C-alpha positions in Angstrom: 95.2 163.2 103.8 92.4 165.9 103.6 89.8 164.2 102.5 87.3 164.1 105.4 85.6 160.8 105.3 81.7 160.0 106.9 82.9 157.0 109.1 86.8 156.2 109.4 86.8 152.4 110.9 89.9 151.7 112.8 90.1 147.2 112.5 89.1 145.2 109.8 88.3 142.2 111.7 84.5 141.1 111.5 82.7 143.9 113.4 84.7 146.9 111.0 84.7 144.6 107.8 80.7 144.8 108.1 80.2 148.1 110.0 81.9 149.6 106.6 80.0 147.3 104.3 76.6 148.4 105.7 77.5 151.7 105.6 79.0 151.7 102.3 76.0 150.2 100.7 74.1 153.0 102.0 76.2 156.2 100.2 78.2 157.0 102.9 81.5 157.9 102.5 83.7 155.1 104.5 87.1 154.1 105.0 88.7 151.4 106.9 92.1 151.3 108.4 94.3 148.4 109.3 98.1 148.0 110.7 98.0 144.2 109.1 98.6 143.6 105.2 95.3 141.1 104.0 95.0 138.4 104.0 96.5 137.6 107.4 96.4 135.4 110.7 94.1 135.1 112.9 94.5 133.6 115.8 90.8 131.9 116.8 89.4 128.6 117.0 87.4 129.6 113.9 83.7 128.3 114.4 80.9 130.0 113.2 77.2 129.1 114.8 74.6 129.1 112.9 73.0 132.2 114.3 76.4 133.8 113.3 76.0 132.4 110.1 72.4 133.5 109.6 72.8 136.8 110.9 75.6 138.0 108.3 73.3 136.8 105.5 75.8 136.2 103.2 76.4 132.8 101.0 79.8 131.2 103.2 80.0 128.2 101.8 83.0 129.0 99.6 85.0 129.4 102.9 83.6 126.4 105.0 85.9 123.7 106.1 84.1 121.3 108.4 79.8 120.9 109.4 79.6 120.3 112.9 77.2 118.1 114.0 78.0 117.7 117.4 80.6 117.4 120.0 83.0 115.3 122.0 83.0 116.7 125.8 85.9 115.7 128.1 86.0 116.5 131.8 90.2 117.1 133.0 91.1 115.4 129.5 89.2 112.1 130.2 85.6 110.9 130.3 84.7 111.0 127.0 81.1 111.6 125.9 79.6 112.0 122.3 77.1 114.6 121.6 75.0 114.8 118.3 72.6 117.0 116.7 70.5 115.9 113.9 71.0 119.4 112.3 74.7 121.3 112.3 75.5 123.2 115.2 78.4 125.2 113.6 80.8 125.6 110.5 84.7 125.8 110.9 86.5 128.5 109.0 90.3 129.7 108.7 89.6 133.3 110.3 92.3 134.6 107.6 90.3 133.2 104.9 86.9 134.5 107.1 88.4 137.8 107.4 89.3 138.5 104.6 86.0 136.9 102.7 84.0 140.1 104.8 86.6 142.7 103.9 86.5 142.3 100.0 82.4 142.6 100.8 82.4 145.8 102.3 84.9 146.7 99.8 82.6 145.4 96.5 79.9 148.0 98.6 82.1 151.4 98.2 84.5 150.9 101.4 88.1 152.2 101.0 90.4 150.3 102.8 94.3 151.4 103.7 96.1 148.6 105.6 99.7 148.8 107.1 98.8 151.6 108.5 99.0 151.7 112.2 96.9 154.3 114.0 98.2 155.8 116.7 95.7 158.3 118.5 92.2 159.7 118.8 91.4 163.3 119.2 87.8 165.1 118.5 86.4 167.9 118.5 82.2 168.9 117.8 82.2 168.4 114.4 84.3 165.8 113.4 87.0 163.2 115.2 90.8 162.4 113.5 93.0 159.3 113.6 96.7 159.7 113.6 99.0 157.3 111.5 101.7 156.7 111.3 101.9 158.9 108.4 99.2 160.7 107.8 96.1 161.6 109.9 92.2 160.5 109.1 89.5 163.3 109.7 86.2 161.2 109.3 82.8 162.8 111.2 82.5 159.7 113.2 85.3 157.4 114.3 84.7 153.7 115.1 87.2 151.6 116.9 87.2 147.8 115.7 90.1 147.6 116.8 90.5 144.7 119.1 91.2 144.0 122.9 94.3 146.2 122.3 93.2 148.8 120.5 94.2 152.3 120.4 90.7 154.1 120.2 89.5 152.3 123.2 92.8 153.4 125.3 92.9 157.4 123.5 89.3 157.9 124.5 89.7 156.9 128.0 86.5 153.8 127.5 86.4 150.3 128.1 88.8 150.5 131.6 86.9 148.2 133.4 86.2 145.4 131.3 86.6 141.6 132.4 89.8 139.9 130.2 90.4 136.6 129.8 93.3 135.0 128.1 93.5 132.3 124.5 96.3 130.6 123.7 95.5 128.9 120.1 97.5 126.9 117.7 97.2 126.1 114.1 98.4 121.9 113.8 98.9 119.8 110.9 98.1 116.0 111.1 97.8 113.4 108.8 93.9 112.4 107.3 93.8 109.6 109.8 93.6 111.6 112.8 91.5 114.1 111.3 88.9 111.5 110.6 88.8 111.4 114.8 86.9 114.4 114.5 84.2 113.4 112.0 82.1 116.8 112.3 82.8 117.3 115.8 84.5 119.5 117.8 86.1 118.4 121.2 85.6 120.3 124.6 87.2 119.9 127.8 86.1 121.5 130.9 86.6 121.5 134.5 90.8 121.3 133.7 90.8 125.5 134.8 88.6 127.6 136.8 86.5 129.8 134.6 88.0 128.1 131.3 88.5 125.3 128.9 90.2 123.6 126.6 89.2 123.0 122.3 90.1 121.0 119.2 88.1 122.3 115.8 88.9 120.6 113.2 89.6 122.8 109.8 89.3 120.2 106.4 93.8 120.4 106.5 94.6 120.8 110.3 93.2 121.5 113.6 92.8 124.5 115.7 94.4 123.2 119.3 93.8 125.8 122.1 92.7 126.6 125.7 91.3 130.3 127.6 90.3 131.4 130.5 90.8 134.0 133.3 93.6 136.9 133.4 94.0 136.6 136.6 95.3 132.5 135.8 97.2 133.0 133.2 100.2 131.2 134.4 97.2 128.3 135.2 95.8 129.1 131.5 99.8 128.7 130.3 100.0 125.3 132.4 96.7 123.9 131.1 97.8 124.8 127.2 101.1 122.6 127.7 99.2 119.7 129.3 96.0 119.8 127.0 98.2 120.2 123.8 100.7 117.3 124.7 98.0 115.2 125.3 97.1 115.6 121.6 100.6 115.3 120.6 100.4 111.3 122.1 97.4 110.9 120.5 97.4 112.4 116.8 99.9 110.9 114.2 102.1 113.3 111.8 101.4 116.4 114.4 103.1 119.5 113.4 102.8 123.2 114.8 102.2 125.2 112.3 101.4 128.2 114.3 100.9 129.1 117.9 99.4 132.7 119.0 97.9 133.9 122.2 95.1 136.7 122.8 93.1 138.6 125.2 89.3 138.3 125.7 87.7 141.5 126.7 84.0 140.9 128.4 81.9 144.1 129.1 80.5 145.2 131.8 76.6 146.3 131.5 76.5 150.2 131.5 80.4 150.4 130.7 81.4 153.8 128.3 81.6 152.5 124.3 80.6 155.8 123.3 82.1 159.2 123.7 81.3 162.3 121.5 81.8 161.1 117.9 83.7 158.0 118.8 82.3 154.6 118.9 83.6 150.6 119.6 82.1 148.0 118.3 83.2 144.1 118.7 86.0 142.8 120.9 87.0 146.8 121.5 83.5 146.8 123.2 84.4 143.7 125.2 81.5 141.8 123.5 82.8 138.2 124.1 80.3 135.8 125.7 81.9 134.3 128.3 80.2 131.0 128.4 81.6 130.0 125.0 84.0 132.6 124.2 81.8 133.5 121.4 82.9 136.7 119.5 82.1 136.5 116.5 78.4 136.4 116.3 79.0 139.9 118.9 80.7 141.5 116.5 79.1 141.2 113.4 75.3 142.5 115.5 77.7 145.2 116.8 78.8 146.3 113.2 75.2 146.2 112.2 73.2 147.9 115.5 76.7 150.7 115.3 75.8 151.2 111.4 71.9 151.4 112.2 72.8 154.2 115.0 75.5 156.2 112.4 73.0 156.0 109.7 70.1 157.7 111.8 72.5 160.3 113.6 72.9 161.2 109.9 69.5 161.6 109.3 69.0 163.6 112.1 71.5 164.0 114.7 69.2 166.5 116.9 66.7 163.0 117.2 69.0 160.5 117.0 72.2 161.4 118.9 75.6 159.1 118.9 74.4 158.1 122.2 71.3 155.9 120.8 74.3 153.1 120.0 75.3 152.2 123.6 71.5 152.4 124.4 70.6 149.8 121.2 73.3 147.6 122.3 72.3 147.4 126.3 69.1 146.5 125.1 69.8 143.8 122.2 73.0 142.1 123.2 74.2 142.8 127.1 70.9 140.3 128.5 72.2 137.4 126.7 76.0 138.2 127.7 74.8 138.9 131.6 73.2 135.8 131.5 75.9 134.2 130.0 78.2 135.4 133.2 75.6 134.0 135.3 75.8 130.5 133.5 79.8 130.5 134.4 79.7 131.5 137.7 77.0 128.8 138.3 79.5 126.3 136.6 82.6 127.3 138.4 80.8 126.9 141.8 80.0 122.7 140.9 81.8 122.0 137.6 81.3 118.4 138.1 77.4 118.3 138.7 77.1 120.7 135.9 79.1 118.7 133.7 77.1 115.2 134.2 73.9 116.9 133.4 75.1 118.2 130.1 76.1 114.6 129.4 73.5 112.9 130.6 70.4 115.1 130.0 69.2 115.2 126.4 67.0 118.2 126.8 69.8 120.4 128.1 72.4 119.5 125.1 69.2 119.9 122.8 69.1 123.6 124.8 72.7 123.7 124.3 72.1 123.2 120.3 69.4 126.1 120.1 71.7 128.5 121.4 73.7 127.8 118.4 71.3 127.5 116.2 69.9 130.9 117.1 66.3 129.1 118.4 67.3 129.4 121.8 68.3 132.4 123.7 70.1 132.5 128.0 67.5 134.7 128.4 64.8 132.1 127.5 66.2 129.5 130.0 66.2 132.4 132.9 62.5 133.3 132.1 62.2 129.6 133.2 63.2 130.0 137.0 60.3 132.2 137.8 60.5 134.3 140.7 64.1 133.5 141.4 65.1 134.8 138.3 66.7 137.6 140.3 69.6 134.6 141.3 71.1 135.3 137.9 71.1 138.8 137.3 72.6 139.0 141.2 75.2 136.3 139.5 76.0 138.5 136.6 77.5 141.5 138.7 
């Protein structure tokens, strides 16, 4: 293809579609490429926090599967505690529906979409960049990698080579209605079963998402945990039938890691924007897409005053402090998992703070400030 786009986005997940929407509605010529045919299956628990819904700023009620008002917490699949909230803390969605919804929103704004086109390599010079696909080459003034943890854009450009990698295994499971009623607008989270990881069960209207996550260097333990966790639920749920099972990587960026080079930049999972405490990625995918759109539009307005390097600077200011603090809290929990679990289930104030994180009224940075002069400990732990 000889057409020159303003922006070529590789990947039609939440970050790519959000970016495409923001740029297209500003009048830029934008195309999204994706190797899959949409709608497509995406392994994910499918929890949308309230702060994520608010950041998207579009009515999503048509794709909500359940409203979450609390959680059942277990420690090593035992010792269950129920924690409730008066206000919703999250909604569950099927990622197939959610990602397709955001993609169609981008297309409605004027963004082009080419599916079934796998990116193979990226090249760039001072004036443009190009994505080489199986058949065609797509040239843009800017290329954006929104192609996930295993994306070709970051690999081609030598970006995000030092990320911490987590791994996740998730299943979609069909159960009968009585089993679904057991969760009753709650998600289940299991802590302490694998170092640095957790398990979850999310309700999805007519089925469940059951999964586990943990560090990649403990992949064998994560696999064993998944088997034990899913076996535990098979014994407790009637009509258990596996619909789909997938594994995927969860990259977490280190502060200062390059996510931009020349006319190429990264968003979402490609940029390692996963919050390590809960595994939350959708919020950061959407937010980074919006930040990238802001930086790209400013670059096109005046590249001398607003170089593309501003994108990484903005992201480091607005998103990385939260991710860094979450890293510190993960390390603290890993050192003393049982005492921290006991605090969470016994201290109502701590649970209200947790709800605040999910609803967007609290931040990890806010909590750190309460330590006063000892706040530096969190910065030390984050490295």
